[in-house]
mmCIF file of the N, C-alpha and C atoms, coordinates in Angstrom:
data_MODEL
# 
_entry.id   MODEL 
# 
loop_
_atom_site.group_PDB 
_atom_site.id 
_atom_site.type_symbol 
_atom_site.label_atom_id 
_atom_site.label_alt_id 
_atom_site.label_comp_id 
_atom_site.label_asym_id 
_atom_site.label_entity_id 
_atom_site.label_seq_id 
_atom_site.pdbx_PDB_ins_code 
_atom_site.Cartn_x 
_atom_site.Cartn_y 
_atom_site.Cartn_z 
_atom_site.occupancy 
_atom_site.B_iso_or_equiv 
_atom_site.pdbx_formal_charge 
_atom_site.auth_seq_id 
_atom_site.auth_comp_id 
_atom_site.auth_asym_id 
_atom_site.auth_atom_id 
_atom_site.pdbx_PDB_model_num 
ATOM 1   N N  . MET A 1 1  ? -1.903  -16.831 4.958  1.00 0.00 ? 1  MET A N  1 
ATOM 2   C CA . MET A 1 1  ? -1.868  -16.587 3.340  1.00 0.00 ? 1  MET A CA 1 
ATOM 3   C C  . MET A 1 1  ? -0.669  -15.398 3.137  1.00 0.00 ? 1  MET A C  1 
ATOM 4   N N  . VAL A 1 2  ? -1.608  -14.300 3.562  1.00 0.00 ? 2  VAL A N  1 
ATOM 5   C CA . VAL A 1 2  ? -0.907  -13.082 3.700  1.00 0.00 ? 2  VAL A CA 1 
ATOM 6   C C  . VAL A 1 2  ? 0.360   -13.357 3.913  1.00 0.00 ? 2  VAL A C  1 
ATOM 7   N N  . LYS A 1 3  ? 0.577   -13.625 5.165  1.00 0.00 ? 3  LYS A N  1 
ATOM 8   C CA . LYS A 1 3  ? 1.894   -13.466 5.815  1.00 0.00 ? 3  LYS A CA 1 
ATOM 9   C C  . LYS A 1 3  ? 2.864   -14.094 5.345  1.00 0.00 ? 3  LYS A C  1 
ATOM 10  N N  . THR A 1 4  ? 2.691   -15.250 4.659  1.00 0.00 ? 4  THR A N  1 
ATOM 11  C CA . THR A 1 4  ? 3.844   -16.231 3.838  1.00 0.00 ? 4  THR A CA 1 
ATOM 12  C C  . THR A 1 4  ? 4.014   -15.199 2.467  1.00 0.00 ? 4  THR A C  1 
ATOM 13  N N  . VAL A 1 5  ? 3.478   -14.566 1.810  1.00 0.00 ? 5  VAL A N  1 
ATOM 14  C CA . VAL A 1 5  ? 3.447   -13.998 0.840  1.00 0.00 ? 5  VAL A CA 1 
ATOM 15  C C  . VAL A 1 5  ? 4.757   -12.480 1.268  1.00 0.00 ? 5  VAL A C  1 
ATOM 16  N N  . LEU A 1 6  ? 4.091   -11.956 2.331  1.00 0.00 ? 6  LEU A N  1 
ATOM 17  C CA . LEU A 1 6  ? 5.200   -11.052 2.642  1.00 0.00 ? 6  LEU A CA 1 
ATOM 18  C C  . LEU A 1 6  ? 6.663   -11.602 3.339  1.00 0.00 ? 6  LEU A C  1 
ATOM 19  N N  . TYR A 1 7  ? 6.623   -12.561 3.991  1.00 0.00 ? 7  TYR A N  1 
ATOM 20  C CA . TYR A 1 7  ? 7.996   -13.147 4.175  1.00 0.00 ? 7  TYR A CA 1 
ATOM 21  C C  . TYR A 1 7  ? 8.344   -13.421 3.120  1.00 0.00 ? 7  TYR A C  1 
ATOM 22  N N  . LEU A 1 8  ? 7.905   -14.340 2.106  1.00 0.00 ? 8  LEU A N  1 
ATOM 23  C CA . LEU A 1 8  ? 8.389   -14.097 0.900  1.00 0.00 ? 8  LEU A CA 1 
ATOM 24  C C  . LEU A 1 8  ? 9.177   -12.873 0.163  1.00 0.00 ? 8  LEU A C  1 
ATOM 25  N N  . LEU A 1 9  ? 8.618   -12.014 0.056  1.00 0.00 ? 9  LEU A N  1 
ATOM 26  C CA . LEU A 1 9  ? 8.793   -10.522 -0.265 1.00 0.00 ? 9  LEU A CA 1 
ATOM 27  C C  . LEU A 1 9  ? 10.117  -10.036 0.607  1.00 0.00 ? 9  LEU A C  1 
ATOM 28  N N  . GLU A 1 10 ? 9.773   -10.034 1.836  1.00 0.00 ? 10 GLU A N  1 
ATOM 29  C CA . GLU A 1 10 ? 10.839  -9.795  2.356  1.00 0.00 ? 10 GLU A CA 1 
ATOM 30  C C  . GLU A 1 10 ? 12.174  -10.270 2.219  1.00 0.00 ? 10 GLU A C  1 
ATOM 31  N N  . ILE A 1 11 ? 12.278  -11.709 2.207  1.00 0.00 ? 11 ILE A N  1 
ATOM 32  C CA . ILE A 1 11 ? 13.443  -12.822 1.893  1.00 0.00 ? 11 ILE A CA 1 
ATOM 33  C C  . ILE A 1 11 ? 13.737  -12.189 0.392  1.00 0.00 ? 11 ILE A C  1 
ATOM 34  N N  . LEU A 1 12 ? 13.111  -12.106 -0.421 1.00 0.00 ? 12 LEU A N  1 
ATOM 35  C CA . LEU A 1 12 ? 13.152  -11.698 -2.033 1.00 0.00 ? 12 LEU A CA 1 
ATOM 36  C C  . LEU A 1 12 ? 14.185  -10.344 -2.243 1.00 0.00 ? 12 LEU A C  1 
ATOM 37  N N  . ALA A 1 13 ? 13.497  -8.982  -1.139 1.00 0.00 ? 13 ALA A N  1 
ATOM 38  C CA . ALA A 1 13 ? 14.111  -7.704  -0.869 1.00 0.00 ? 13 ALA A CA 1 
ATOM 39  C C  . ALA A 1 13 ? 15.353  -7.939  -0.593 1.00 0.00 ? 13 ALA A C  1 
ATOM 40  N N  . ALA A 1 14 ? 15.830  -8.801  0.658  1.00 0.00 ? 14 ALA A N  1 
ATOM 41  C CA . ALA A 1 14 ? 16.936  -9.162  1.259  1.00 0.00 ? 14 ALA A CA 1 
ATOM 42  C C  . ALA A 1 14 ? 18.297  -9.550  0.216  1.00 0.00 ? 14 ALA A C  1 
ATOM 43  N N  . LEU A 1 15 ? 17.732  -10.438 -0.274 1.00 0.00 ? 15 LEU A N  1 
ATOM 44  C CA . LEU A 1 15 ? 18.596  -11.310 -1.223 1.00 0.00 ? 15 LEU A CA 1 
ATOM 45  C C  . LEU A 1 15 ? 18.953  -10.318 -2.503 1.00 0.00 ? 15 LEU A C  1 
ATOM 46  N N  . THR A 1 16 ? 17.986  -9.473  -3.182 1.00 0.00 ? 16 THR A N  1 
ATOM 47  C CA . THR A 1 16 ? 18.535  -8.561  -4.109 1.00 0.00 ? 16 THR A CA 1 
ATOM 48  C C  . THR A 1 16 ? 19.458  -7.656  -3.578 1.00 0.00 ? 16 THR A C  1 
ATOM 49  N N  . ALA A 1 17 ? 19.148  -6.902  -1.912 1.00 0.00 ? 17 ALA A N  1 
ATOM 50  C CA . ALA A 1 17 ? 20.361  -5.922  -1.725 1.00 0.00 ? 17 ALA A CA 1 
ATOM 51  C C  . ALA A 1 17 ? 21.705  -6.943  -1.301 1.00 0.00 ? 17 ALA A C  1 
ATOM 52  N N  . LEU A 1 18 ? 21.462  -8.190  -0.994 1.00 0.00 ? 18 LEU A N  1 
ATOM 53  C CA . LEU A 1 18 ? 22.564  -8.857  -0.708 1.00 0.00 ? 18 LEU A CA 1 
ATOM 54  C C  . LEU A 1 18 ? 23.486  -8.959  -2.292 1.00 0.00 ? 18 LEU A C  1 
ATOM 55  N N  . VAL A 1 19 ? 23.038  -9.001  -3.054 1.00 0.00 ? 19 VAL A N  1 
ATOM 56  C CA . VAL A 1 19 ? 23.381  -9.557  -4.550 1.00 0.00 ? 19 VAL A CA 1 
ATOM 57  C C  . VAL A 1 19 ? 24.133  -7.987  -4.969 1.00 0.00 ? 19 VAL A C  1 
ATOM 58  N N  . GLY A 1 20 ? 23.189  -7.081  -4.547 1.00 0.00 ? 20 GLY A N  1 
ATOM 59  C CA . GLY A 1 20 ? 23.454  -5.965  -4.942 1.00 0.00 ? 20 GLY A CA 1 
ATOM 60  C C  . GLY A 1 20 ? 25.169  -5.357  -4.407 1.00 0.00 ? 20 GLY A C  1 
ATOM 61  N N  . VAL A 1 21 ? 25.123  -6.118  -2.876 1.00 0.00 ? 21 VAL A N  1 
ATOM 62  C CA . VAL A 1 21 ? 26.282  -5.222  -2.158 1.00 0.00 ? 21 VAL A CA 1 
ATOM 63  C C  . VAL A 1 21 ? 27.527  -6.609  -2.783 1.00 0.00 ? 21 VAL A C  1 
ATOM 64  N N  . ALA A 1 22 ? 27.150  -7.668  -2.987 1.00 0.00 ? 22 ALA A N  1 
ATOM 65  C CA . ALA A 1 22 ? 28.159  -8.621  -3.498 1.00 0.00 ? 22 ALA A CA 1 
ATOM 66  C C  . ALA A 1 22 ? 28.969  -8.041  -5.041 1.00 0.00 ? 22 ALA A C  1 
ATOM 67  N N  . LEU A 1 23 ? 28.191  -7.945  -5.489 1.00 0.00 ? 23 LEU A N  1 
ATOM 68  C CA . LEU A 1 23 ? 28.829  -6.686  -7.109 1.00 0.00 ? 23 LEU A CA 1 
ATOM 69  C C  . LEU A 1 23 ? 29.546  -5.798  -6.623 1.00 0.00 ? 23 LEU A C  1 
ATOM 70  N N  . VAL A 1 24 ? 29.873  -4.892  -5.433 1.00 0.00 ? 24 VAL A N  1 
ATOM 71  C CA . VAL A 1 24 ? 30.349  -4.228  -5.140 1.00 0.00 ? 24 VAL A CA 1 
ATOM 72  C C  . VAL A 1 24 ? 31.838  -4.825  -4.382 1.00 0.00 ? 24 VAL A C  1 
ATOM 73  N N  . TYR A 1 25 ? 31.296  -5.290  -3.306 1.00 0.00 ? 25 TYR A N  1 
ATOM 74  C CA . TYR A 1 25 ? 32.550  -5.940  -2.317 1.00 0.00 ? 25 TYR A CA 1 
ATOM 75  C C  . TYR A 1 25 ? 32.295  -7.210  -1.992 1.00 0.00 ? 25 TYR A C  1 
ATOM 76  N N  . VAL A 1 26 ? 32.473  -8.729  -2.286 1.00 0.00 ? 26 VAL A N  1 
ATOM 77  C CA . VAL A 1 26 ? 32.453  -9.620  -1.641 1.00 0.00 ? 26 VAL A CA 1 
ATOM 78  C C  . VAL A 1 26 ? 32.372  -9.927  -0.209 1.00 0.00 ? 26 VAL A C  1 
ATOM 79  N N  . PRO A 1 27 ? 33.051  -9.592  0.603  1.00 0.00 ? 27 PRO A N  1 
ATOM 80  C CA . PRO A 1 27 ? 33.396  -10.146 2.181  1.00 0.00 ? 27 PRO A CA 1 
ATOM 81  C C  . PRO A 1 27 ? 32.538  -8.732  2.663  1.00 0.00 ? 27 PRO A C  1 
ATOM 82  N N  . ALA A 1 28 ? 32.099  -7.811  2.412  1.00 0.00 ? 28 ALA A N  1 
ATOM 83  C CA . ALA A 1 28 ? 31.273  -6.854  3.190  1.00 0.00 ? 28 ALA A CA 1 
ATOM 84  C C  . ALA A 1 28 ? 29.550  -7.645  2.842  1.00 0.00 ? 28 ALA A C  1 
ATOM 85  N N  . ALA A 1 29 ? 29.671  -8.440  1.699  1.00 0.00 ? 29 ALA A N  1 
ATOM 86  C CA . ALA A 1 29 ? 28.513  -8.697  0.916  1.00 0.00 ? 29 ALA A CA 1 
ATOM 87  C C  . ALA A 1 29 ? 28.078  -10.344 2.444  1.00 0.00 ? 29 ALA A C  1 
ATOM 88  N N  . LEU A 1 30 ? 29.478  -10.839 2.529  1.00 0.00 ? 30 LEU A N  1 
ATOM 89  C CA . LEU A 1 30 ? 29.182  -12.137 3.819  1.00 0.00 ? 30 LEU A CA 1 
ATOM 90  C C  . LEU A 1 30 ? 29.161  -11.942 4.645  1.00 0.00 ? 30 LEU A C  1 
ATOM 91  N N  . ILE A 1 31 ? 29.565  -10.163 5.392  1.00 0.00 ? 31 ILE A N  1 
ATOM 92  C CA . ILE A 1 31 ? 29.105  -9.617  6.748  1.00 0.00 ? 31 ILE A CA 1 
ATOM 93  C C  . ILE A 1 31 ? 27.890  -9.451  6.785  1.00 0.00 ? 31 ILE A C  1 
ATOM 94  N N  . VAL A 1 32 ? 27.366  -8.512  5.877  1.00 0.00 ? 32 VAL A N  1 
ATOM 95  C CA . VAL A 1 32 ? 25.722  -7.977  5.861  1.00 0.00 ? 32 VAL A CA 1 
ATOM 96  C C  . VAL A 1 32 ? 25.053  -9.452  5.814  1.00 0.00 ? 32 VAL A C  1 
ATOM 97  N N  . GLY A 1 33 ? 25.460  -10.658 4.804  1.00 0.00 ? 33 GLY A N  1 
ATOM 98  C CA . GLY A 1 33 ? 24.807  -11.125 5.025  1.00 0.00 ? 33 GLY A CA 1 
ATOM 99  C C  . GLY A 1 33 ? 24.579  -12.447 6.356  1.00 0.00 ? 33 GLY A C  1 
ATOM 100 N N  . GLY A 1 34 ? 25.825  -12.395 7.067  1.00 0.00 ? 34 GLY A N  1 
ATOM 101 C CA . GLY A 1 34 ? 26.013  -13.190 8.236  1.00 0.00 ? 34 GLY A CA 1 
ATOM 102 C C  . GLY A 1 34 ? 24.527  -12.407 9.354  1.00 0.00 ? 34 GLY A C  1 
ATOM 103 N N  . LEU A 1 35 ? 25.089  -11.047 9.344  1.00 0.00 ? 35 LEU A N  1 
ATOM 104 C CA . LEU A 1 35 ? 24.212  -10.236 10.266 1.00 0.00 ? 35 LEU A CA 1 
ATOM 105 C C  . LEU A 1 35 ? 22.704  -10.597 9.990  1.00 0.00 ? 35 LEU A C  1 
ATOM 106 N N  . ALA A 1 36 ? 22.241  -10.345 8.490  1.00 0.00 ? 36 ALA A N  1 
ATOM 107 C CA . ALA A 1 36 ? 21.140  -10.522 8.221  1.00 0.00 ? 36 ALA A CA 1 
ATOM 108 C C  . ALA A 1 36 ? 20.109  -11.685 9.071  1.00 0.00 ? 36 ALA A C  1 
ATOM 109 N N  . ALA A 1 37 ? 21.329  -13.003 8.588  1.00 0.00 ? 37 ALA A N  1 
ATOM 110 C CA . ALA A 1 37 ? 20.649  -14.132 9.397  1.00 0.00 ? 37 ALA A CA 1 
ATOM 111 C C  . ALA A 1 37 ? 20.564  -14.058 10.398 1.00 0.00 ? 37 ALA A C  1 
ATOM 112 N N  . VAL A 1 38 ? 21.245  -13.643 11.407 1.00 0.00 ? 38 VAL A N  1 
ATOM 113 C CA . VAL A 1 38 ? 21.403  -13.677 13.076 1.00 0.00 ? 38 VAL A CA 1 
ATOM 114 C C  . VAL A 1 38 ? 20.078  -12.979 12.980 1.00 0.00 ? 38 VAL A C  1 
ATOM 115 N N  . VAL A 1 39 ? 19.635  -11.590 12.201 1.00 0.00 ? 39 VAL A N  1 
ATOM 116 C CA . VAL A 1 39 ? 18.235  -11.086 12.792 1.00 0.00 ? 39 VAL A CA 1 
ATOM 117 C C  . VAL A 1 39 ? 17.271  -12.081 12.596 1.00 0.00 ? 39 VAL A C  1 
ATOM 118 N N  . ALA A 1 40 ? 17.546  -12.460 11.386 1.00 0.00 ? 40 ALA A N  1 
ATOM 119 C CA . ALA A 1 40 ? 16.166  -13.430 10.646 1.00 0.00 ? 40 ALA A CA 1 
ATOM 120 C C  . ALA A 1 40 ? 16.031  -14.661 11.853 1.00 0.00 ? 40 ALA A C  1 
ATOM 121 N N  . LEU A 1 41 ? 16.906  -15.205 12.208 1.00 0.00 ? 41 LEU A N  1 
ATOM 122 C CA . LEU A 1 41 ? 16.947  -16.193 12.990 1.00 0.00 ? 41 LEU A CA 1 
ATOM 123 C C  . LEU A 1 41 ? 15.882  -16.099 14.680 1.00 0.00 ? 41 LEU A C  1 
ATOM 124 N N  . GLU A 1 42 ? 16.614  -14.628 15.045 1.00 0.00 ? 42 GLU A N  1 
ATOM 125 C CA . GLU A 1 42 ? 15.968  -13.767 16.107 1.00 0.00 ? 42 GLU A CA 1 
ATOM 126 C C  . GLU A 1 42 ? 14.795  -13.463 16.101 1.00 0.00 ? 42 GLU A C  1 
ATOM 127 N N  . ARG A 1 43 ? 14.233  -13.012 14.726 1.00 0.00 ? 43 ARG A N  1 
ATOM 128 C CA . ARG A 1 43 ? 12.911  -12.862 14.579 1.00 0.00 ? 43 ARG A CA 1 
ATOM 129 C C  . ARG A 1 43 ? 11.764  -14.342 14.221 1.00 0.00 ? 43 ARG A C  1 
ATOM 130 N N  . ALA A 1 44 ? 12.608  -15.235 13.809 1.00 0.00 ? 44 ALA A N  1 
ATOM 131 C CA . ALA A 1 44 ? 11.624  -16.671 13.508 1.00 0.00 ? 44 ALA A CA 1 
ATOM 132 C C  . ALA A 1 44 ? 11.264  -17.099 14.958 1.00 0.00 ? 44 ALA A C  1 
ATOM 133 N N  . THR A 1 45 ? 12.689  -17.253 16.270 1.00 0.00 ? 45 THR A N  1 
ATOM 134 C CA . THR A 1 45 ? 12.295  -17.289 17.509 1.00 0.00 ? 45 THR A CA 1 
ATOM 135 C C  . THR A 1 45 ? 11.489  -17.008 18.204 1.00 0.00 ? 45 THR A C  1 
ATOM 136 N N  . ALA A 1 46 ? 11.584  -15.210 18.024 1.00 0.00 ? 46 ALA A N  1 
ATOM 137 C CA . ALA A 1 46 ? 10.632  -14.862 18.832 1.00 0.00 ? 46 ALA A CA 1 
ATOM 138 C C  . ALA A 1 46 ? 9.260   -15.092 18.754 1.00 0.00 ? 46 ALA A C  1 
ATOM 139 N N  . GLY A 1 47 ? 8.459   -15.300 20.006 1.00 0.00 ? 47 GLY A N  1 
ATOM 140 C CA . GLY A 1 47 ? 7.072   -15.715 19.801 1.00 0.00 ? 47 GLY A CA 1 
ATOM 141 C C  . GLY A 1 47 ? 6.520   -14.224 19.824 1.00 0.00 ? 47 GLY A C  1 
ATOM 142 N N  . PRO A 1 48 ? 5.324   -14.447 19.751 1.00 0.00 ? 48 PRO A N  1 
ATOM 143 C CA . PRO A 1 48 ? 4.503   -12.954 19.357 1.00 0.00 ? 48 PRO A CA 1 
ATOM 144 C C  . PRO A 1 48 ? 4.284   -12.298 20.738 1.00 0.00 ? 48 PRO A C  1 
ATOM 145 N N  . PRO A 1 49 ? 3.913   -11.195 21.332 1.00 0.00 ? 49 PRO A N  1 
ATOM 146 C CA . PRO A 1 49 ? 3.623   -10.589 22.550 1.00 0.00 ? 49 PRO A CA 1 
ATOM 147 C C  . PRO A 1 49 ? 2.729   -10.837 23.401 1.00 0.00 ? 49 PRO A C  1 
ATOM 148 N N  . PRO A 1 50 ? 3.117   -11.615 24.270 1.00 0.00 ? 50 PRO A N  1 
ATOM 149 C CA . PRO A 1 50 ? 2.255   -11.733 25.458 1.00 0.00 ? 50 PRO A CA 1 
ATOM 150 C C  . PRO A 1 50 ? 1.015   -10.826 25.430 1.00 0.00 ? 50 PRO A C  1 
ATOM 151 N N  . THR A 1 51 ? -0.428  -11.736 25.770 1.00 0.00 ? 51 THR A N  1 
ATOM 152 C CA . THR A 1 51 ? -1.485  -11.051 25.359 1.00 0.00 ? 51 THR A CA 1 
ATOM 153 C C  . THR A 1 51 ? -2.021  -11.328 26.745 1.00 0.00 ? 51 THR A C  1 
ATOM 154 N N  . PRO A 1 52 ? -2.344  -9.538  27.334 1.00 0.00 ? 52 PRO A N  1 
ATOM 155 C CA . PRO A 1 52 ? -2.729  -9.426  28.732 1.00 0.00 ? 52 PRO A CA 1 
ATOM 156 C C  . PRO A 1 52 ? -3.989  -10.423 28.811 1.00 0.00 ? 52 PRO A C  1 
ATOM 157 N N  . ARG A 1 53 ? -3.907  -11.077 30.339 1.00 0.00 ? 53 ARG A N  1 
ATOM 158 C CA . ARG A 1 53 ? -5.013  -11.632 31.128 1.00 0.00 ? 53 ARG A CA 1 
ATOM 159 C C  . ARG A 1 53 ? -5.845  -11.094 31.564 1.00 0.00 ? 53 ARG A C  1 
ATOM 160 N N  . LYS A 1 54 ? -7.101  -11.284 31.722 1.00 0.00 ? 54 LYS A N  1 
ATOM 161 C CA . LYS A 1 54 ? -8.562  -11.052 32.394 1.00 0.00 ? 54 LYS A CA 1 
ATOM 162 C C  . LYS A 1 54 ? -7.917  -11.329 33.645 1.00 0.00 ? 54 LYS A C  1 
ATOM 163 N N  . GLU A 1 55 ? -8.388  -10.278 34.929 1.00 0.00 ? 55 GLU A N  1 
ATOM 164 C CA . GLU A 1 55 ? -8.091  -10.803 35.806 1.00 0.00 ? 55 GLU A CA 1 
ATOM 165 C C  . GLU A 1 55 ? -9.703  -11.379 36.491 1.00 0.00 ? 55 GLU A C  1 
ATOM 166 N N  . ALA A 1 56 ? -9.507  -12.349 36.997 1.00 0.00 ? 56 ALA A N  1 
ATOM 167 C CA . ALA A 1 56 ? -10.393 -13.611 37.826 1.00 0.00 ? 56 ALA A CA 1 
ATOM 168 C C  . ALA A 1 56 ? -11.027 -12.178 38.907 1.00 0.00 ? 56 ALA A C  1 
ATOM 169 N N  . ARG A 1 57 ? -12.475 -12.601 38.909 1.00 0.00 ? 57 ARG A N  1 
ATOM 170 C CA . ARG A 1 57 ? -13.115 -11.699 40.017 1.00 0.00 ? 57 ARG A CA 1 
ATOM 171 C C  . ARG A 1 57 ? -13.523 -12.317 41.330 1.00 0.00 ? 57 ARG A C  1 
# 
């Protein structure tokens, strides 16, 4: 539940920043939006870090 809320807040903050850039210069907002989408996809497809396995004795 908490993770979902944090993801939603992160998306809202990114969209707010994107709208702010679009108010100044639309092509820059498209470039920033594309870069943000690539970063978001990379984060979504990245798995959690591997946990170290205990060695068998």
